[in-house]
N, C-alpha and C positions, 0 to 999 in steps of 0.2 A: 504492500500500499504504501503510495506518497502519502508522504508523514508532513507534506505540507499544501496548505489551500492560499488562493489568488483570492483579495477579497474585490469581487465584481469583476467592472472594467479598470478597476484604478492602478494594478499592479503594484499593490499593498501585499506584500507577503507574509503570512501568520505560519505557527503551528498548527497542525489538522484538529488542534484539539486545543480548545481555551478555557479560561479559569474564573466562572462564575461569581465574582464579588459579594454578594448580597449575602451572603452571612457572615460575614468579617465585618460589615457594619454594626453587630450587635443588637442590643433589645430598640427597639422605637414603636411608635404605636398610630392609632388614628385617634383623630377627635373625641373618639368615646369610647377610649381603651384597648382598642383591637391590637390585639399583639400582631406587629407585621416586620419584625425578625425572627431572628432562628435562635434564640435563648440568648446568654452570657457566652462572651469571648473573652479570651486573653490576647489581647491585643500584641505583645511578643509573637506570642507561638504565630499567630496572622502572620506576621511578619516573616518569620523562618519561615513559615510555608510557601509565601509567595517567594523569595528567595533557592528558598527546593526545588519552586516549580522551575524557576529558570534555570536551575544547573538541570535539569533531566528535559529542557529544549522545549517548554509551554512560554513561547512569544508572545500570547492575545490575552489579555484580561480586560474582563468586560465589569462594569461597575455601573452606580448613578447617582446622583446628587441626592435624591432620597434615601440610598440604605443608610440604616444607620444617622439618620438627618444628615448628611455631610461627612460622618462616621468612617465610612467603608472609603472612599475618596483622601481622606488623609492618611489612613493606613495604607493604601496602597502606593500611595506617591512617597510615603517613608520611604516602603521596604523597596521601592525600586532604585529610589535616589541617583546613584550614578550610573546607574545602568539604566537610564528611564528609555536611552538610544537605541536600547538592543530590544527592544517589546513595541510593540502597537497595543495603544489602552484607546478604550472604547468606554466614553459614560450616555448616560441620558438627563433630560432635561422636558418637563411641565411641571412636574409638582411642586407643591410648594409647603415648605417645612418649617419646623421653627428649631433652631440648632440646638439651642441651650436645653427644651422639652423634650427634645425630639421624639418630635408629633409632626405627624405631616396634616397641614390645616387645609389643602384643598386642590386644584388646576389652576392651570393661568398659559393658555394656545396663544398667547400676545405675542407678534414681535418684540416687542419693547420688551417682554420679559426674560424673551430666547435670550435674547443680547446680555442681560444681566447676569443670570444662569449660569452662562458661558464664562463669562464672565468672573464671576464664584469658582466655579470647577476647576478652570484653569490655578487658581489659587490655592482651594484643597489640592491639589494632585500637582502641587506644585510643579509645574511646565509651562513651555511655550504655544502650547499645539496642541488638541484633542487629535488624536487621528480617526477614531469614528467618533461621531456625535449622531446620537438619535432620541428620535422624539418618542417620550414615554407614556402617551396620551394614546393608549391602544384603540379608543370608538373618536377619535378627532373628526371634526367634520374636515371634508374633505375637501372641499374650497377652500376653507381657514389652513392646510395640510400643502394645498400649492403655494400656500404664502409662503409659507416658513419653506417648505423646500428651497423657494428663492431665496431665500433671509441666510438657507444652508452657503448657498454657492456663493451667496455675498464675505460669508465665513472664509471658506474656501480661495479666493481672490485677495482674503487680509490675509493668509496665512495662519488665521487663527485654528481651526480646524486642516485635515486633508480628504476626510470624507464624510456622508453620511449616510444614514436609515431610518426607518423606523421598524418600532419593536410593536410588530401588531398582528393577529391571528387574521384578518381579513387580506386576502388576496387583492380584491378590488381597493382597499385602502392602501397595499405595497404598490400595486402598481402606481400611483398616483405620483409616491415620491419618487419610484423609477424614473419617469418622465426627465428627470436630472441625470446632468452631467455625471454628475461625479457621489450619483446614489449606488453603494457600493454592494448592498446588502437589505435584506430584512432577518429581526429576529422574530422567530416565533416557537411556538411550544412545538414539540416531535419526542416523540420518546417511542420505542417499541409496542409501547399499550396504548399508545395517541399517536397515529401517522397521521400526518396530513402532505394527503397527497398532491392537491392543488396546490397547496404554498412549495413544494417539491418542483411543482410543474411551471409554475409562475418563475419561480426562481430559473430553472433551465430555460424557458423562454427567453427572461428578459437579462438573459448572464451573472445574476446576483448570487453574492455567498446566499446564503441558509444557516443562519446562526441561531442555534438550536439553546432553545434556555429548556429549566426540568427535562432534561437527558435522564437524569437517575427518576423520574416522577418523585419529586421530590423527597427520594430518600426510599422508596416502594424497593427500588431496583439495585441497593446496595445487600438487601437481604438481612438486616438487619431489625428491620420491623415486625413486630408479632400481632396478631391481634390482643384489644384490647389492654396494650400496651400503652401508658399513659404518658404524655408527653410534659418537657415541664412549661412552668405558668405562661412566659415569653416567649414562646414558639407560636411563629403563624398557626401551626397544623393542630393546634391545640384546641383553636376557635375556629375552624377552618371558613375561609372566607367562601360564599357563590359557587368561585370560579377554579377551589381550588377543590380537584375533584381526587378520589383514591383515601381521602383521610373522614373521619366522621367525629363527632366531638369525645367520642370515649379510646381516640386512636385509629390507627390503618383498617379500611374497611375489608372483609373476609373475602369478599366478592374478590377485589382488587389481586390481594395478599394469594389467591386461590390462583388467576393467571400468573402470576410471576411464578410461583411453585412449577404451573403446566412447563413454562420457559426454562427451568434451569438445567437440564441438560444441554439444553440446542448454547444458550451462551457463556455456559461456563466451558466451554469446549476448549480442546485448545490450551489446557489449563489457565485457561482465564476464571477472575472473579467474577460474579454474578454485574457487580457494577461494570468492572472491562466487555463482559458482553454485549449490555447496551449500549455505552459507545462502538464498540464493533457493528451493532446491529446499524447504526446511524450513518457510518461511513460505509457501510455495504449498500443502505439506502439512498447518495446520492452521492456526487464527487463534489457535489459545492456544499456539505454539512460540515459544520464548526461548533460541535457539542459542547456548550460551557458550565461543566459541573461545577457545583458550589464543593466549598473547603468550611473547615475550620482548625485542621491541624497538619500536622508534617506527614502525617501516616497517611492522611488522607492524600495529600499534594502527590505523595508517593504514588499511592494506588491507583487515585488517576491517571497520572502519567506513564504509567507502567500497560499503560491499553496502548500507547502510540506503538510498540513494541509488538506486540500482539496483530496489529491491524484491525483489516475490514472481516466480518464474516465472508462467508461466500454465498452467492448466487441461491444452491442448494438448499441453506441452511435461512437462506433468506423467506425461502418457497414455504421452509416447514414451518415458520415463525407463525406465517400467515397461517397455513393448518391449522397449526396447533390453534392459534385466535377466531378461526372461522371464519376469516375475511376476507 
């Protein structure tokens, strides 16, 4: 398997595996107290994990200004330090938050806010440019999105960003951004349990990279979750919002766990861990995929990065997965 990917038509090269930096932002919440992070974190361990990932060949890190209400960007910026030039950094904008109380307070899709948000992200990441700037409002109005796409082209001309993308699960919306010259990708949900055929087809048709969030189905595909196993209070999965599938108030959904169990033999082939097999499915699914699993420790960083050596599943294994899941 080719261990590098190019972000769309930009020529920006990244490792075929990226690292998602949501979890290392630590705890944050919505205005009504809904947890939006993954629980407590140790910032020093996060820094060590980012640096370990770099040593293992990971060159793409995806964060958002709102993760940990600014904290994820700060930690990532510190971890990269002098090695900033060796990596491709993606972040997102569109959500409004209070950094002091670590609270999400709303959304803002205005061009004025986009520029303020970009300036703030550059400061927190301690960098002079963002490699991939992504709209974080998945259901933003397409007409407004076209305006923001044109603004992103301005940001490219000013040297503030190199390329841009939309984080959305709607192919029609993704296509609006794709009309821009420097649109490089779409970030969307995809994993072996939640295929995204329309989005993969769109990326193929329009020459976009497919950045896959939730590649491990919020942890279900790591094999560590059990039915009835409670999650800590500050973890978003302990009070799953409507869009978060596979979890109930008392933990992982047994029906989803049954599907994971059914896939175990295929995914753990070739000496892979279950999580490595889930990443291998995404690489086999499309040559444009860049899965971005989350991490909170050096051990998780090592395990995720270990998937690169093992490579993609075979086309026969892809067919077998579809047969098992009856799709």
